[in-house]
Residue frames as a rotation matrix with the C-alpha (Angstrom) as fourth column:
MET 1
-0.641 -0.222 0.735 109.39
0.633 0.390 0.669 106.50
-0.435 0.894 -0.109 116.14
LEU 2
-0.743 0.359 -0.565 107.99
-0.513 -0.847 0.136 108.94
-0.430 0.391 0.813 113.64
LYS 3
-0.208 0.774 0.599 104.56
0.482 0.614 -0.625 108.21
-0.851 0.158 -0.500 112.25
ALA 4
-0.376 0.141 0.916 103.02
0.917 -0.086 0.390 108.92
0.134 0.986 -0.097 108.85
ALA 5
0.679 0.734 0.034 101.01
0.711 -0.668 0.218 111.79
0.183 -0.124 -0.975 110.36
ASP 6
0.448 -0.581 -0.679 104.25
0.389 -0.557 0.733 113.47
-0.805 -0.593 -0.023 111.50
ILE 7
-0.546 -0.815 -0.192 105.75
0.117 -0.301 0.946 113.78
-0.829 0.494 0.260 108.02
MET 8
-0.127 0.565 0.815 102.80
0.955 0.291 -0.053 113.71
-0.268 0.772 -0.577 105.61
THR 9
-0.980 -0.045 0.192 101.90
0.120 -0.909 0.399 116.68
0.156 0.414 0.897 103.44
LYS 10
-0.526 0.815 -0.243 98.66
0.507 0.072 -0.859 118.11
-0.683 -0.575 -0.451 104.80
ASN 11
-0.132 0.448 -0.884 97.86
-0.586 -0.755 -0.295 120.45
-0.799 0.480 0.362 101.93
VAL 12
-0.514 0.029 0.858 96.17
0.449 0.861 0.240 118.03
-0.731 0.508 -0.455 99.53
VAL 13
-0.508 0.351 -0.787 95.12
-0.753 -0.624 0.208 119.04
-0.418 0.698 0.581 96.03
LYS 14
-0.365 0.503 0.783 92.16
0.297 0.860 -0.414 117.08
-0.882 0.081 -0.464 94.69
ILE 15
-0.762 0.201 -0.616 90.54
-0.638 -0.398 0.659 116.81
-0.112 0.895 0.432 91.29
ARG 16
0.274 0.916 0.294 87.26
-0.670 0.401 -0.624 115.33
-0.690 -0.026 0.724 90.05
GLY 17
-0.322 -0.338 0.884 87.40
0.258 0.868 0.425 112.11
-0.911 0.365 -0.192 88.07
SER 18
0.523 0.635 0.568 85.34
0.735 0.001 -0.678 113.77
-0.431 0.772 -0.467 85.35
ALA 19
0.552 -0.412 -0.725 87.96
-0.385 -0.897 0.217 116.49
-0.740 0.159 -0.653 84.81
THR 20
0.942 -0.283 -0.183 90.09
-0.087 0.319 -0.944 116.26
0.325 0.905 0.276 81.69
VAL 21
0.467 -0.863 -0.193 93.71
0.877 0.424 0.226 115.18
-0.113 -0.275 0.955 81.80
ALA 22
-0.129 -0.476 0.870 94.59
0.563 -0.757 -0.331 118.65
0.816 0.447 0.366 80.46
GLU 23
0.584 0.404 0.704 92.96
-0.337 -0.668 0.663 120.17
0.738 -0.625 -0.254 83.57
ALA 24
0.942 -0.276 -0.192 94.92
0.318 0.549 0.773 117.76
-0.108 -0.789 0.605 85.77
VAL 25
0.089 -0.954 0.285 98.20
0.954 0.000 -0.299 118.75
0.285 0.298 0.911 84.10
GLN 26
0.024 -0.021 0.999 97.40
0.102 -0.994 -0.024 122.43
0.994 0.103 -0.022 84.60
LEU 27
0.873 0.362 0.328 96.58
-0.294 -0.148 0.944 121.86
0.390 -0.921 -0.023 88.29
MET 28
0.687 -0.699 -0.198 99.83
0.715 0.602 0.354 119.93
-0.129 -0.385 0.914 88.76
LYS 29
-0.107 -0.746 0.657 101.83
0.760 -0.488 -0.429 122.73
0.641 0.453 0.620 87.12
GLU 30
0.307 0.328 0.893 100.15
-0.161 -0.907 0.389 125.46
0.938 -0.263 -0.226 89.19
ASN 31
0.880 0.145 0.452 100.87
-0.461 0.036 0.887 123.63
0.113 -0.989 0.098 92.44
GLY 32
-0.067 -0.992 -0.109 104.24
-0.938 0.100 -0.332 122.06
0.340 0.080 -0.937 91.60
LEU 33
0.176 0.254 0.951 102.89
-0.687 0.724 -0.066 118.54
-0.705 -0.642 0.302 92.13
ARG 34
-0.776 -0.458 -0.434 103.56
-0.631 0.576 0.520 115.14
0.012 0.677 -0.736 90.59
ALA 35
-0.750 0.593 -0.293 100.23
0.521 0.802 0.292 113.60
0.408 0.066 -0.911 91.60
LEU 36
-0.577 0.673 0.463 96.67
-0.727 -0.682 0.085 114.53
0.372 -0.287 0.883 92.50
ILE 37
-0.841 0.456 0.290 94.10
0.137 0.699 -0.701 112.82
-0.523 -0.550 -0.651 94.67
VAL 38
-0.724 0.690 -0.001 90.95
-0.090 -0.093 0.992 112.02
0.684 0.718 0.130 92.73
ASP 39
-0.687 0.486 0.540 87.99
-0.719 -0.345 -0.604 112.99
-0.107 -0.803 0.586 94.89
ARG 40
-0.851 0.461 0.252 85.27
0.400 0.879 -0.259 110.53
-0.341 -0.120 -0.932 95.83
ARG 41
-0.667 0.698 0.260 81.86
0.006 -0.344 0.939 110.78
0.745 0.627 0.226 94.20
HIS 42
0.531 0.798 0.284 80.14
-0.362 -0.089 0.928 109.85
0.766 -0.595 0.241 97.49
ASP 43
0.331 -0.417 0.846 81.17
-0.943 -0.185 0.277 109.05
0.041 -0.890 -0.455 101.07
GLN 44
0.638 -0.049 0.769 81.39
-0.231 0.940 0.252 105.28
-0.735 -0.338 0.588 100.57
ASP 45
0.952 -0.305 -0.020 83.50
0.037 0.182 -0.983 105.60
0.303 0.935 0.185 97.43
ALA 46
0.412 -0.893 -0.183 87.28
0.793 0.252 0.555 105.08
-0.449 -0.373 0.812 97.42
TYR 47
0.536 -0.381 -0.753 89.77
-0.422 -0.894 0.151 107.83
-0.731 0.237 -0.640 96.66
GLY 48
0.800 -0.369 0.472 91.81
0.599 0.528 -0.602 107.55
-0.027 0.765 0.644 93.50
MET 49
0.260 -0.775 -0.576 95.13
0.007 -0.595 0.804 108.96
-0.966 -0.213 -0.149 92.41
VAL 50
0.906 -0.102 0.410 96.45
0.415 0.038 -0.909 110.26
0.077 0.994 0.077 89.12
THR 51
0.335 -0.885 -0.323 100.18
0.305 -0.222 0.926 110.76
-0.891 -0.409 0.195 88.66
GLU 52
0.237 -0.374 -0.897 102.45
-0.798 -0.601 0.040 112.31
-0.554 0.706 -0.441 86.09
THR 53
-0.805 -0.542 0.242 103.50
-0.352 0.764 0.540 108.77
-0.477 0.349 -0.806 85.16
ASP 54
-0.146 0.848 0.510 99.86
0.531 0.502 -0.683 107.85
-0.835 0.171 -0.523 84.43
ILE 55
0.641 0.430 -0.636 99.60
-0.179 -0.722 -0.668 110.84
-0.746 0.542 -0.386 82.13
VAL 56
-0.121 -0.784 -0.609 102.86
-0.898 -0.175 0.404 110.20
-0.423 0.596 -0.683 80.28
TYR 57
-0.868 -0.321 0.379 102.41
-0.208 0.928 0.309 106.41
-0.451 0.189 -0.872 79.93
LYS 58
-0.403 0.808 0.430 98.67
0.659 0.582 -0.476 106.33
-0.635 0.092 -0.767 79.20
VAL 59
0.694 0.664 -0.278 98.05
0.314 -0.627 -0.713 109.55
-0.648 0.407 -0.644 77.28
THR 60
0.443 -0.581 -0.683 101.19
-0.672 -0.719 0.176 111.25
-0.593 0.381 -0.709 75.95
ALA 61
-0.523 -0.740 0.424 102.89
-0.314 0.630 0.711 108.04
-0.793 0.238 -0.561 74.82
PHE 62
-0.298 0.506 0.810 99.94
0.759 0.640 -0.121 107.30
-0.580 0.578 -0.574 72.53
GLY 63
-0.957 -0.146 0.249 99.63
0.271 -0.752 0.601 110.82
0.099 0.643 0.760 71.13
THR 64
-0.092 0.991 -0.096 96.17
0.941 0.118 0.316 111.15
0.325 -0.061 -0.944 72.63
ASP 65
-0.298 0.095 0.950 94.71
0.003 -0.995 0.100 114.63
0.955 0.033 0.296 73.13
PRO 66
-0.854 -0.102 -0.510 94.66
0.484 0.203 -0.851 115.27
0.190 -0.974 -0.124 76.92
LYS 67
-0.770 0.638 -0.008 91.59
-0.614 -0.744 -0.264 117.48
-0.175 -0.198 0.964 76.43
ARG 68
-0.007 0.781 -0.625 89.65
-0.802 0.369 0.470 114.41
0.598 0.504 0.623 75.25
VAL 69
-0.242 -0.141 -0.960 90.63
0.325 0.921 -0.217 112.00
0.914 -0.364 -0.177 78.06
ARG 70
0.603 0.519 0.605 89.04
-0.440 -0.416 0.796 112.09
0.665 -0.746 -0.022 81.50
VAL 71
-0.268 -0.740 0.617 91.00
-0.925 0.019 -0.380 111.55
0.269 -0.672 -0.690 84.71
TYR 72
0.284 0.444 0.850 88.85
-0.732 0.673 -0.107 108.54
-0.619 -0.592 0.516 85.68
GLU 73
0.937 0.084 -0.338 90.02
-0.316 0.615 -0.722 106.75
0.147 0.784 0.603 82.52
ILE 74
0.297 -0.922 -0.247 93.69
-0.070 0.236 -0.969 106.70
0.952 0.305 0.006 83.57
MET 75
0.060 -0.272 0.960 93.71
-0.918 -0.392 -0.054 107.00
0.392 -0.879 -0.273 87.37
THR 76
-0.711 -0.247 -0.658 94.46
0.083 0.900 -0.427 104.29
0.698 -0.358 -0.620 89.92
LYS 77
-0.351 0.659 0.666 91.42
-0.928 -0.338 -0.155 103.45
0.123 -0.672 0.730 92.02
PRO 78
0.998 0.047 0.038 91.16
-0.011 -0.476 0.880 102.21
0.059 -0.878 -0.474 94.63
CYS 79
0.239 -0.969 0.061 94.68
-0.301 -0.134 -0.944 103.15
0.923 0.207 -0.323 95.65
ILE 80
-0.004 -0.365 -0.931 96.79
0.810 0.545 -0.217 101.91
0.586 -0.755 0.293 98.53
VAL 81
0.539 0.238 0.808 96.22
-0.211 -0.891 0.403 104.10
0.815 -0.388 -0.430 101.58
VAL 82
-0.508 -0.774 -0.377 98.23
0.352 0.213 -0.912 104.69
0.786 -0.596 0.164 104.75
ASN 83
0.627 0.608 -0.487 96.96
0.673 -0.107 0.732 104.95
0.393 -0.787 -0.476 108.31
PRO 84
0.557 -0.421 0.715 98.33
-0.312 -0.905 -0.290 108.12
0.770 -0.061 -0.636 109.99
ASP 85
0.711 -0.250 0.657 99.51
-0.660 0.087 0.746 106.07
-0.244 -0.964 -0.103 112.98
LEU 86
0.912 -0.397 0.100 101.72
0.407 0.849 -0.338 103.79
0.049 0.349 0.936 110.86
GLY 87
0.405 -0.854 -0.327 105.43
0.150 -0.291 0.945 104.14
-0.902 -0.432 0.011 111.58
VAL 88
0.499 -0.266 -0.825 107.56
-0.776 -0.561 -0.288 105.70
-0.386 0.784 -0.486 108.84
GLU 89
-0.622 -0.757 0.199 109.68
-0.618 0.631 0.469 102.53
-0.481 0.169 -0.860 108.61
TYR 90
-0.379 0.572 0.728 106.55
0.396 0.811 -0.431 100.53
-0.836 0.125 -0.534 107.79
VAL 91
0.684 0.547 -0.483 105.41
-0.158 -0.535 -0.830 103.13
-0.713 0.644 -0.280 105.26
ALA 92
-0.011 -0.795 -0.606 108.81
-0.943 -0.194 0.270 102.81
-0.332 0.575 -0.748 103.56
ARG 93
-0.778 -0.245 0.578 108.47
-0.163 0.968 0.191 99.03
-0.607 0.055 -0.793 103.55
LEU 94
0.192 0.936 0.295 104.95
0.353 0.215 -0.911 99.27
-0.916 0.279 -0.289 102.09
PHE 95
0.624 -0.022 -0.781 106.25
-0.596 -0.660 -0.458 101.57
-0.505 0.751 -0.425 99.34
ALA 96
-0.442 -0.880 -0.175 109.16
-0.829 0.326 0.455 99.22
-0.343 0.346 -0.873 98.60
ASN 97
-0.670 0.195 0.716 106.95
0.117 0.981 -0.158 96.11
-0.733 -0.022 -0.680 98.47
THR 98
0.328 0.900 0.288 104.27
0.557 0.062 -0.828 97.68
-0.763 0.432 -0.481 96.27
ARG 99
-0.526 -0.682 0.509 106.62
0.829 -0.275 0.487 99.87
-0.192 0.678 0.710 94.21
ILE 100
0.571 0.686 0.452 104.55
0.719 -0.683 0.129 103.02
0.397 0.251 -0.883 94.80
ARG 101
-0.502 -0.812 0.297 105.96
0.612 -0.576 -0.542 106.47
0.611 -0.091 0.787 95.53
ARG 102
-0.882 0.275 0.382 103.06
-0.436 -0.785 -0.440 108.13
0.179 -0.555 0.813 97.33
ALA 103
-0.505 0.769 -0.393 99.77
0.654 0.638 0.407 107.31
0.563 -0.051 -0.825 99.05
PRO 104
0.029 0.603 0.797 96.86
-0.347 -0.742 0.574 109.16
0.937 -0.293 0.188 100.64
VAL 105
-0.952 -0.231 -0.203 96.79
0.130 0.295 -0.947 109.17
0.279 -0.927 -0.251 104.44
ILE 106
-0.185 0.976 0.113 93.29
-0.452 -0.186 0.872 108.29
0.873 0.110 0.476 105.58
LYS 107
-0.930 0.145 -0.338 91.62
0.361 0.529 -0.767 107.64
0.067 -0.836 -0.545 108.92
GLY 108
-0.118 0.969 -0.217 87.92
0.701 -0.074 -0.709 108.00
-0.703 -0.236 -0.670 108.26
GLU 109
0.931 0.330 -0.156 88.69
0.141 -0.720 -0.680 111.01
-0.337 0.611 -0.716 106.08
LEU 110
0.468 -0.781 0.413 91.52
0.675 0.014 -0.738 112.23
0.571 0.624 0.534 103.87
LEU 111
0.791 -0.230 -0.567 94.18
0.413 -0.484 0.772 113.77
-0.452 -0.844 -0.288 106.13
GLY 112
0.324 -0.755 -0.570 97.11
-0.673 -0.608 0.422 114.18
-0.665 0.247 -0.705 103.77
VAL 113
0.934 -0.192 -0.300 99.50
-0.126 0.610 -0.782 112.49
0.333 0.769 0.546 101.38
ILE 114
0.474 -0.843 0.254 102.79
-0.360 0.078 0.930 110.80
-0.803 -0.533 -0.266 102.18
SER 115
0.925 -0.207 -0.318 105.52
-0.281 0.189 -0.941 110.30
0.255 0.960 0.117 99.60
VAL 116
0.532 -0.828 -0.179 108.99
0.815 0.558 -0.160 108.93
0.232 -0.061 0.971 99.22
THR 117
-0.136 -0.564 0.815 110.21
0.271 -0.812 -0.517 112.54
0.953 0.151 0.263 99.24
ASP 118
0.565 0.401 0.721 108.52
-0.566 -0.448 0.692 113.12
0.601 -0.799 -0.026 102.62
ILE 119
0.960 -0.227 -0.163 110.28
0.279 0.767 0.578 110.07
-0.006 -0.601 0.799 104.04
LEU 120
0.193 -0.965 0.180 113.68
0.894 0.097 -0.438 111.24
0.405 0.245 0.881 102.76
THR 121
-0.297 -0.348 0.889 113.38
0.176 -0.935 -0.307 114.92
0.939 0.065 0.339 103.68
LYS 122
0.120 0.447 0.887 111.34
-0.764 -0.528 0.370 114.78
0.634 -0.722 0.278 106.90
GLY 123
0.801 0.205 -0.562 112.06
0.058 0.909 0.413 111.28
0.595 -0.364 0.716 108.16
ASP 124
0.693 -0.553 0.463 114.41
-0.651 -0.204 0.732 110.45
-0.310 -0.808 -0.501 111.00
LEU 125
0.903 -0.360 -0.234 117.16
0.105 0.714 -0.693 108.91
0.416 0.601 0.682 108.86
């Protein structure tokens, strides 16, 4: 059975929580991403995540200037994380039950990100 570590995306793009939403949008555009991992402030802190949906629903929909909103104001934190040894079937079930589309893969440290797209394109379907 395939595991999360087998299909996750290892090249993770992170952003600081203090960055502006405009900076997050620019980083997403440059890297062709729909979400960014929000870096921890210290080792005991949890990772966060900011998605294109967060930006559209919490900033754009209200006509707010993305240069005046910080990532930490709209991000999800703590976010659901996946163990790299978890089977892909269980990752899919976790996503279905929690209605999320992506999650950081962590085992002591950030190893990657797994998404619904990874499951569909790299999974053993």
